[in-house]
C-alpha positions in Angstrom: -68.2 -101.6 104.0 -66.6 -98.4 103.6 -64.1 -99.9 101.1 -67.0 -101.4 99.1 -68.8 -98.0 99.2 -65.5 -96.2 98.1 -65.1 -98.7 95.3 -68.7 -98.3 94.0 -68.3 -94.5 94.3 -64.9 -94.8 92.4 -66.7 -97.1 89.8 -69.4 -94.6 89.5 -67.1 -91.7 89.0 -65.1 -93.8 86.4 -68.5 -94.5 84.6 -69.6 -90.9 84.9 -66.3 -89.8 83.5 -66.5 -92.4 80.7 -70.0 -91.4 79.9 -69.1 -87.7 79.8 -66.1 -88.5 77.5 -68.5 -90.5 75.3 -70.9 -87.5 75.3 -68.1 -85.1 74.4 -66.7 -87.5 71.6 -70.3 -87.9 70.4 -70.8 -84.0 70.4 -67.3 -83.5 68.7 -68.4 -86.1 65.9 -71.7 -84.5 65.6 -69.9 -81.0 65.4 -67.5 -82.2 62.9 -70.3 -83.7 60.8 -72.4 -80.6 61.1 -69.3 -78.5 60.1 -68.7 -80.9 57.1 -72.5 -80.6 56.0 -72.1 -76.8 56.2 -69.0 -76.7 54.2 -70.6 -79.2 51.6 -73.8 -77.0 51.5 -71.7 -73.8 51.1 -69.7 -75.6 48.3 -73.0 -76.8 46.6 -74.5 -73.2 46.8 -71.1 -71.6 45.4 -71.2 -74.1 42.7 -74.9 -73.3 41.9 -74.1 -69.5 42.0 -71.2 -70.1 39.8 -73.2 -72.3 37.3 -76.1 -69.6 37.5 -73.3 -66.8 36.7 -71.8 -68.8 33.9 -75.4 -69.5 32.4 -76.2 -65.7 32.8 -72.9 -64.7 31.0 -73.5 -67.3 28.2 -77.1 -65.8 27.8 -75.7 -62.3 27.6 -73.1 -63.4 25.2 -75.8 -65.1 23.0 -77.9 -61.9 23.3 -74.9 -59.7 22.4 -74.1 -62.0 19.3 -77.8 -62.2 18.3 -77.9 -58.3 18.5 -74.8 -58.2 16.4 -76.2 -60.5 13.9 -79.5 -58.5 13.7 -77.4 -55.2 13.3 -75.4 -56.8 10.5 -78.6 -57.8 8.9 -80.1 -54.4 9.3 -76.9 -52.8 7.9 -76.8 -55.3 5.0 -80.5 -54.6 4.2 -79.7 -50.9 4.3 -76.7 -51.3 1.9 -78.9 -53.4 -0.4 -81.6 -50.7 -0.2 -79.0 -48.1 -1.1 -77.7 -50.2 -3.9 -81.1 -50.8 -5.3 -81.9 -46.9 -5.1 -78.4 -46.2 -6.6 -79.1 -48.6 -9.6 -82.6 -47.1 -10.2 -81.2 -43.6 -10.0 -78.4 -44.7 -12.5 -81.2 -46.2 -14.7 -83.1 -43.1 -14.6 -80.1 -40.9 -15.5 -79.1 -43.3 -18.3 -82.8 -43.0 -19.5 -82.6 -39.3 -19.3 -79.4 -39.2 -21.1 -80.7 -41.5 -23.8 -83.9 -39.2 -24.2 -81.5 -36.2 -24.4 -79.2 -37.7 -26.9 -82.4 -38.7 -28.9 -83.8 -35.2 -28.8 -80.5 -33.7 -29.8 -80.2 -36.1 -32.8 -83.8 -35.2 -33.8 -83.0 -31.5 -33.5 -79.8 -32.0 -35.5 -81.9 -33.9 -38.3 -84.4 -31.2 -38.2 -81.7 -28.6 -38.4 -80.1 -30.4 -41.3 -83.6 -30.6 -43.0 -84.1 -26.9 -42.5 -80.7 -26.0 -43.9 -81.2 -28.4 -46.9 -84.5 -26.6 -47.7 -82.8 -23.2 -47.3 -79.9 -24.3 -49.6 -82.6 -25.6 -52.1 -84.5 -22.3 -51.9 -81.5 -20.5 -52.3 -80.5 -22.6 -55.4 -83.9 -22.2 -56.8 -83.8 -18.5 -56.2 -80.5 -18.3 -58.0 -81.7 -20.3 -60.8 -84.8 -18.0 -61.1 -82.5 -14.9 -61.0 -80.4 -16.6 -63.6 -83.3 -17.5 -65.7 -84.6 -13.8 -65.5 -81.2 -12.5 -66.3 -81.1 -14.8 -69.4 -84.5 -13.9 -70.4 -83.9 -10.1 -70.0 -80.6 -10.5 -71.9 -82.6 -12.2 -74.5 -85.3 -9.6 -74.7 -82.7 -6.8 -74.8 -80.8 -8.7 -77.6 -84.1 -9.0 -79.3 -84.9 -5.4 -78.8 -81.5 -4.5 -80.1 -82.0 -6.7 -83.2 -85.5 -5.1 -83.8 -84.2 -1.7 -83.5 -81.3 -2.6 -86.0 -83.8 -4.2 -88.4 -86.0 -1.1 -88.1 -83.1 1.1 -88.8 
């Protein structure tokens, strides 16, 4: 009877140890699964963070490139504006130079006309003086001839 009790107690102890071992193995398996899940979750979170950082960096690069393109466009517009203003200034300068040339040519023509009139007036005055001298000489000759005739 005692032997049967001992055998039953031994059997109960073996079953208890087996149950504890099974519980320990189950806990170890669950622990390993939980660790794997945590590692996978960390990996997923790291991948998401890296993807977000890459997207942010790409967005920043795009923004920098867009700003550079806009700056180039603004600079090009400024250069074009300066070129237009420069062309307008050159056109105004050319028109002013043409007007000054035309005024100088008009003044030269007027000066030439004044000089021609002065030359013509001097020629007419010389001709009048010569005519007067010829007439005076003729009158003096006539007076001398009259005096000679009267003598």
